[in-house]
C-alpha positions in Angstrom: 9.2 1.9 2.7 9.1 -0.8 5.7 11.8 -1.2 7.9 13.3 -4.6 7.4 11.7 -5.1 3.9 9.7 -7.1 2.5 10.1 -10.0 4.9 9.6 -7.4 7.8 6.2 -6.4 6.3 4.9 -9.7 6.2 5.0 -10.3 9.7 3.2 -7.4 10.6 -0.5 -8.1 11.5 -3.1 -6.8 9.1 -3.6 -2.8 10.9 0.3 -2.7 10.3 0.2 -3.3 6.6 -2.5 -1.4 6.1 -0.3 1.2 7.8 2.5 1.3 5.7 0.7 0.8 2.2 -0.7 4.5 3.7 2.6 5.9 4.6 3.8 4.6 1.2 1.4 6.3 -1.1 1.0 9.1 0.7 4.9 9.7 0.7 4.9 9.4 -3.2 2.2 11.7 -3.6 3.4 14.1 -1.5 7.0 13.9 -3.9 5.0 14.1 -6.7 2.9 17.4 -5.6 6.2 18.9 -4.6 8.8 17.7 -7.6 5.7 18.5 -9.6 6.0 15.4 -11.3 3.7 12.7 -12.2 3.6 9.5 -10.3 2.4 6.1 -11.9 1.9 3.6 -8.7 1.2 0.1 -9.8 -0.2 -1.9 -6.7 -3.1 -4.1 -6.0 -6.6 -3.3 -5.0 -7.4 -6.9 -3.7 -5.3 -10.0 -2.6 -7.5 -13.7 -3.2 -5.8 -16.6 -1.8 -5.8 -19.8 -3.4 -9.2 -22.0 -1.8 -10.8 -18.5 -0.8 -14.1 -17.9 -2.0 -13.7 -14.1 -1.7 -10.4 -11.8 -1.8 -9.8 -9.6 0.4 -9.5 -5.8 -0.1 -6.3 -4.5 0.9 -6.5 -0.6 -0.6 -6.3 2.1 1.8 -8.0 5.4 2.3 -4.8 7.4 1.1 -5.1 5.4 -1.9 -8.2 6.8 -2.9 -7.2 10.3 -1.7 -4.0 10.2 -3.6 
């Protein structure tokens, strides 16, 4: 869902990544609604880098709404 694939996604700033994640889940939700099929998406709520004391939430508003 990101032009250039995973490598291009990794190069985006946090706002760009959040936007792409939101677009992806919104598209999946729309496709499920239109096809009247249930979709299951496995993903991440939080990423936790080694050595950090806290993780970073990465979910989007679109995740919560979908």
